[in-house]
PyMOL commands that place a pseudoatom at each C-alpha (Angstrom):
pseudoatom trace, name=CA, resn=UNK, resi=1, chain=A, elem=C, hetatm=0, pos=[-50.211, 1.524, 46.439]
pseudoatom trace, name=CA, resn=UNK, resi=2, chain=A, elem=C, hetatm=0, pos=[-51.688, 2.155, 49.802]
pseudoatom trace, name=CA, resn=UNK, resi=3, chain=A, elem=C, hetatm=0, pos=[-51.137, -0.949, 52.501]
pseudoatom trace, name=CA, resn=UNK, resi=4, chain=A, elem=C, hetatm=0, pos=[-53.326, -1.547, 55.280]
pseudoatom trace, name=CA, resn=UNK, resi=5, chain=A, elem=C, hetatm=0, pos=[-50.954, -4.194, 57.109]
pseudoatom trace, name=CA, resn=UNK, resi=6, chain=A, elem=C, hetatm=0, pos=[-47.649, -5.174, 56.548]
pseudoatom trace, name=CA, resn=UNK, resi=7, chain=A, elem=C, hetatm=0, pos=[-46.023, -8.897, 58.680]
pseudoatom trace, name=CA, resn=UNK, resi=8, chain=A, elem=C, hetatm=0, pos=[-42.730, -9.453, 58.949]
pseudoatom trace, name=CA, resn=UNK, resi=9, chain=A, elem=C, hetatm=0, pos=[-41.408, -13.300, 58.174]
pseudoatom trace, name=CA, resn=UNK, resi=10, chain=A, elem=C, hetatm=0, pos=[-37.710, -13.141, 57.912]
pseudoatom trace, name=CA, resn=UNK, resi=11, chain=A, elem=C, hetatm=0, pos=[-36.304, -16.016, 58.673]
pseudoatom trace, name=CA, resn=UNK, resi=12, chain=A, elem=C, hetatm=0, pos=[-39.163, -18.282, 58.997]
pseudoatom trace, name=CA, resn=UNK, resi=13, chain=A, elem=C, hetatm=0, pos=[-39.245, -21.241, 56.406]
pseudoatom trace, name=CA, resn=UNK, resi=14, chain=A, elem=C, hetatm=0, pos=[-42.376, -22.440, 54.775]
pseudoatom trace, name=CA, resn=UNK, resi=15, chain=A, elem=C, hetatm=0, pos=[-45.409, -23.052, 55.494]
pseudoatom trace, name=CA, resn=UNK, resi=16, chain=A, elem=C, hetatm=0, pos=[-44.981, -20.411, 58.377]
pseudoatom trace, name=CA, resn=UNK, resi=17, chain=A, elem=C, hetatm=0, pos=[-44.680, -17.283, 55.921]
pseudoatom trace, name=CA, resn=UNK, resi=18, chain=A, elem=C, hetatm=0, pos=[-48.030, -18.574, 54.310]
pseudoatom trace, name=CA, resn=UNK, resi=19, chain=A, elem=C, hetatm=0, pos=[-49.634, -19.691, 57.557]
pseudoatom trace, name=CA, resn=UNK, resi=20, chain=A, elem=C, hetatm=0, pos=[-49.209, -15.900, 59.302]
pseudoatom trace, name=CA, resn=UNK, resi=21, chain=A, elem=C, hetatm=0, pos=[-50.319, -14.239, 56.178]
pseudoatom trace, name=CA, resn=UNK, resi=22, chain=A, elem=C, hetatm=0, pos=[-53.118, -16.164, 56.019]
pseudoatom trace, name=CA, resn=UNK, resi=23, chain=A, elem=C, hetatm=0, pos=[-53.775, -15.286, 59.738]
pseudoatom trace, name=CA, resn=UNK, resi=24, chain=A, elem=C, hetatm=0, pos=[-52.993, -11.617, 58.920]
pseudoatom trace, name=CA, resn=UNK, resi=25, chain=A, elem=C, hetatm=0, pos=[-55.270, -11.344, 56.009]
pseudoatom trace, name=CA, resn=UNK, resi=26, chain=A, elem=C, hetatm=0, pos=[-58.077, -12.949, 58.335]
pseudoatom trace, name=CA, resn=UNK, resi=27, chain=A, elem=C, hetatm=0, pos=[-57.834, -9.926, 60.085]
pseudoatom trace, name=CA, resn=UNK, resi=28, chain=A, elem=C, hetatm=0, pos=[-58.613, -7.649, 57.037]
pseudoatom trace, name=CA, resn=UNK, resi=29, chain=A, elem=C, hetatm=0, pos=[-61.694, -6.286, 55.481]
pseudoatom trace, name=CA, resn=UNK, resi=30, chain=A, elem=C, hetatm=0, pos=[-62.256, -7.435, 51.912]
pseudoatom trace, name=CA, resn=UNK, resi=31, chain=A, elem=C, hetatm=0, pos=[-60.200, -5.411, 49.724]
pseudoatom trace, name=CA, resn=UNK, resi=32, chain=A, elem=C, hetatm=0, pos=[-57.939, -4.258, 52.088]
pseudoatom trace, name=CA, resn=UNK, resi=33, chain=A, elem=C, hetatm=0, pos=[-54.285, -4.830, 51.300]
pseudoatom trace, name=CA, resn=UNK, resi=34, chain=A, elem=C, hetatm=0, pos=[-51.514, -6.910, 52.821]
pseudoatom trace, name=CA, resn=UNK, resi=35, chain=A, elem=C, hetatm=0, pos=[-47.825, -6.756, 52.463]
pseudoatom trace, name=CA, resn=UNK, resi=36, chain=A, elem=C, hetatm=0, pos=[-45.571, -9.741, 53.561]
pseudoatom trace, name=CA, resn=UNK, resi=37, chain=A, elem=C, hetatm=0, pos=[-41.777, -9.603, 53.705]
pseudoatom trace, name=CA, resn=UNK, resi=38, chain=A, elem=C, hetatm=0, pos=[-39.992, -13.095, 53.682]
pseudoatom trace, name=CA, resn=UNK, resi=39, chain=A, elem=C, hetatm=0, pos=[-36.404, -14.129, 53.132]
pseudoatom trace, name=CA, resn=UNK, resi=40, chain=A, elem=C, hetatm=0, pos=[-37.821, -17.780, 52.146]
pseudoatom trace, name=CA, resn=UNK, resi=41, chain=A, elem=C, hetatm=0, pos=[-36.573, -18.523, 48.279]
pseudoatom trace, name=CA, resn=UNK, resi=42, chain=A, elem=C, hetatm=0, pos=[-39.326, -20.385, 47.827]
pseudoatom trace, name=CA, resn=UNK, resi=43, chain=A, elem=C, hetatm=0, pos=[-42.175, -17.955, 49.189]
pseudoatom trace, name=CA, resn=UNK, resi=44, chain=A, elem=C, hetatm=0, pos=[-42.357, -17.003, 45.564]
pseudoatom trace, name=CA, resn=UNK, resi=45, chain=A, elem=C, hetatm=0, pos=[-44.200, -19.525, 44.089]
pseudoatom trace, name=CA, resn=UNK, resi=46, chain=A, elem=C, hetatm=0, pos=[-45.860, -20.820, 47.501]
pseudoatom trace, name=CA, resn=UNK, resi=47, chain=A, elem=C, hetatm=0, pos=[-47.633, -17.406, 47.510]
pseudoatom trace, name=CA, resn=UNK, resi=48, chain=A, elem=C, hetatm=0, pos=[-48.850, -18.005, 43.717]
pseudoatom trace, name=CA, resn=UNK, resi=49, chain=A, elem=C, hetatm=0, pos=[-49.955, -20.891, 44.790]
pseudoatom trace, name=CA, resn=UNK, resi=50, chain=A, elem=C, hetatm=0, pos=[-51.920, -19.554, 47.869]
pseudoatom trace, name=CA, resn=UNK, resi=51, chain=A, elem=C, hetatm=0, pos=[-53.594, -17.073, 45.769]
pseudoatom trace, name=CA, resn=UNK, resi=52, chain=A, elem=C, hetatm=0, pos=[-55.040, -19.213, 43.498]
pseudoatom trace, name=CA, resn=UNK, resi=53, chain=A, elem=C, hetatm=0, pos=[-56.009, -21.747, 46.043]
pseudoatom trace, name=CA, resn=UNK, resi=54, chain=A, elem=C, hetatm=0, pos=[-57.835, -18.989, 48.268]
pseudoatom trace, name=CA, resn=UNK, resi=55, chain=A, elem=C, hetatm=0, pos=[-59.075, -16.481, 45.650]
pseudoatom trace, name=CA, resn=UNK, resi=56, chain=A, elem=C, hetatm=0, pos=[-56.942, -13.521, 47.315]
pseudoatom trace, name=CA, resn=UNK, resi=57, chain=A, elem=C, hetatm=0, pos=[-55.115, -11.696, 44.390]
pseudoatom trace, name=CA, resn=UNK, resi=58, chain=A, elem=C, hetatm=0, pos=[-51.398, -11.166, 44.170]
pseudoatom trace, name=CA, resn=UNK, resi=59, chain=A, elem=C, hetatm=0, pos=[-50.858, -7.715, 43.044]
pseudoatom trace, name=CA, resn=UNK, resi=60, chain=A, elem=C, hetatm=0, pos=[-47.199, -7.709, 43.342]
pseudoatom trace, name=CA, resn=UNK, resi=61, chain=A, elem=C, hetatm=0, pos=[-44.037, -9.819, 44.018]
pseudoatom trace, name=CA, resn=UNK, resi=62, chain=A, elem=C, hetatm=0, pos=[-40.518, -8.807, 43.652]
pseudoatom trace, name=CA, resn=UNK, resi=63, chain=A, elem=C, hetatm=0, pos=[-37.107, -9.102, 45.306]
pseudoatom trace, name=CA, resn=UNK, resi=64, chain=A, elem=C, hetatm=0, pos=[-35.009, -6.665, 47.610]
pseudoatom trace, name=CA, resn=UNK, resi=65, chain=A, elem=C, hetatm=0, pos=[-31.945, -7.763, 48.114]
pseudoatom trace, name=CA, resn=UNK, resi=66, chain=A, elem=C, hetatm=0, pos=[-32.031, -11.156, 50.435]
pseudoatom trace, name=CA, resn=UNK, resi=67, chain=A, elem=C, hetatm=0, pos=[-35.908, -10.044, 51.222]
pseudoatom trace, name=CA, resn=UNK, resi=68, chain=A, elem=C, hetatm=0, pos=[-39.024, -11.535, 48.947]
pseudoatom trace, name=CA, resn=UNK, resi=69, chain=A, elem=C, hetatm=0, pos=[-41.858, -9.084, 48.976]
pseudoatom trace, name=CA, resn=UNK, resi=70, chain=A, elem=C, hetatm=0, pos=[-45.737, -10.098, 48.506]
pseudoatom trace, name=CA, resn=UNK, resi=71, chain=A, elem=C, hetatm=0, pos=[-48.682, -7.742, 48.384]
pseudoatom trace, name=CA, resn=UNK, resi=72, chain=A, elem=C, hetatm=0, pos=[-52.304, -9.264, 48.658]
pseudoatom trace, name=CA, resn=UNK, resi=73, chain=A, elem=C, hetatm=0, pos=[-55.709, -7.832, 48.329]
pseudoatom trace, name=CA, resn=UNK, resi=74, chain=A, elem=C, hetatm=0, pos=[-57.761, -9.766, 50.132]
pseudoatom trace, name=CA, resn=UNK, resi=75, chain=A, elem=C, hetatm=0, pos=[-60.688, -11.743, 48.494]
for i in range(1, 75): cmd.bond("trace and resi %d" % i, "trace and resi %d" % (i + 1))
show_as sticks, trace
zoom trace
């Protein structure tokens, strides 16, 4: 999967990972892909809700050690 932009929100708690993702998505074109790396366990459900509310597509979510990885496609 091609990632167009990646942001690191490790160490930040809700709502900062979502806010930074929203800003990063605004800088992308429709169809481009954003990867967000977070350490906030609540970010799993937060990004699911964010995708539903904004219409951006949540392509993938998984954990890697202590990191929570979220991959979104801009609407």
